[in-house]
Structure formats: C-alpha cells, structure tokens
N, C-alpha and C positions, 0 to 999 in steps of 0.2 A: 632727400633728393626727390625731385619730381619725376613721375613715371613718363617715359617717352610716349609721344602720341602715336596712335594708330596711323598707318600710312595706307592710303587708298591705292595710289599709283606710284610705282618706282619707274622713273624714266632713266634709262641707261643710254646716254647720248653724249658724244664728244664734240659735236658741232654746235657752237653757241647759237647760231641762227636757228637751227632746227629745235634746240631747247626752247628758245624764246617763242617760236611759232607754236610748238606743241603745248607748252604750258598756257599760253594765251588762249588757244582754241579750247582747251579743257576747262579753263576758268570762265571764259566768256559764255560757254554753253551751260554753266552751272552743273557740270557733270562731276567734277572732283575738286575738292578744296585742298586735301592733304596729299600733295605731290612732292616726292623726294627726287631730286636729280643727282645722279652720280655720273662722272665723266670718263670712267674707264672700267674695264672688266674686273680688275682686282678690287676696286672700291665696291663694285656691284656685288661681288661674291662676299666681301666682308659684311655688307649690309644685309644681304639675303640670309647668310648663315649666322648673323649676329656675333661677329668676332672683330677683333682689332678695335678700331674707334667706335664700333657699333655693338660692342659686347654687352652693353646695358639694355639693349633692345630685347623685347619678348618676341621670340620667333612666331608666336601665335597672334601677334598684332599687326599683321600685314606684311607685305603689301597684298592688296586684293587683286592687283594686276601688275604685271611687269611689261613695259614697252621696251624692247631690246633692239638696239642697233647691232649689226654684226661686225662692222669694221671699227674696232675699238683699240685704244692703246693698252699696253701691258698684258691684258688677257682678252682674246677676241670673244665675240658674242657666242660663237658655237661652243666654246669651252664653258662660258657662263651657263648656257642652256644645258649642257651635258651635266654639270655639277648640280644645278638646281633641280633638274628632273631625276637625278640619281639618288637624291637624299629624301628619305621618307617624310621628313618634316616639312619639306618645301615642294615636293613633286606635284602637289595639287594646285599650286598657285598658277593661274592662267598666265601664259607667256605669249605675247604677240611680238613677232619679229617685225620691226618697222625699219626698213632699210632701203637703200638704193640699189642693192645687189640683185640683178636679174639672173645670176648664174644658177643654172639648173642644179649643180652639185650642192650649192648653199640651200636651196629650197628642199631638195631631197634629204640632205643630212639633218636639217632643222626638223622636218617631220619625223624622221627616224628617231630623233632624240626626244620627241614628245611635244614639240611646239604646238600651241593651240591654234595659231593662225600665223600666216606669213603675208605681210602687206608691203607693197612697194610704195615708197614715198612719192607722192605726186609732185611734179615740178611746179605746177601752178599754185600760187598762194591760196586762192579760193578753194581749189580741190583739196589741198593739203589740210586746210582748216576744217572743211566739211568731213573729210576722211577721219581725222583725229576725233572730232566731235562724235561722229557715228560710232567709232570704235569704243570710246569711253562710255557712251550711252549703252551700247550693247553689253559690254563686259561688267559694268558696275550697276546697271539698272535692270536690264532684261534677262541676262544670263542667271541661271539658278545654280549657284556653286554649293558644294557640300560645306557643312559647318565644320570648322576646324576646332579641335580641342585646345 
C-alpha cells in the first residue's frame, strides 16, 4: 500500500464557492500544492486525528496549516479548534480561522482555545484572493514552525 502524501494545508470549508476561490488563490500563487479539503467539522476531526476513513494517515505528516471556517455542518469550527488544540499530537499545528463571523464571542473564544490567527473573509474577489495568498505565504514560507517528531 502506498503511504499517504503529506498535506500542507487542510481547508475546512462547507461553501463550494469559498473552497474554489481559496484553492485557486493558493495554487495560483504557488504557495501550496498539497491541499486537502473537508466539508464539515466531523470530517475535519477525523482527518486531523487520523481516524475513521483517515486512519491510515501518519499524524506527523501534516497538515502544516489548517484554514478553518467556524460555521460548519455536523461539528462546528469552535469544537474542531477545541479538540485540535487540546491534543498534544496536534496542538502545534497552526490554525487560522477564516470566516465571515464578526461576532466578538467567536473571536474571543477562538483565541482562548489557541487559534493562531482570526481572519474575516473579504467579500471582494480580489481582496479574498490576495488575503488567502498572503496567508499561505506567511504560514508556509515565512513562519518558523517547530519540527514535529
């Protein structure tokens, strides 16, 4: 059996338009090639924790960055963030909330749970593309992350 590939970015997003725009912006700027998209919080947790359909993944092979929407089906983004940051095997993975929620309680709770950054999705296509490109560039190229065993 072939070993699963390392994933640079896990995109947790249920809106197909936002998925398409985000993936396009990351690929067009040559920031990331290995992007895994999951469309609900339960699938995100299965992927991050290497269980269920992703049980054959090596937890040490990514993702290097999680882009997380908060408003998700099945399990919301706050719960995904809570579980990912509570587990010693995954707590060091940078998580950026990329959402349309401007609610102060979402922002505060995200930071209390250990989010690395909280970013509002720009409505304008050009701004959205540039924001995602800059985000990927920072977290995958400029940011110095600890080496995971």
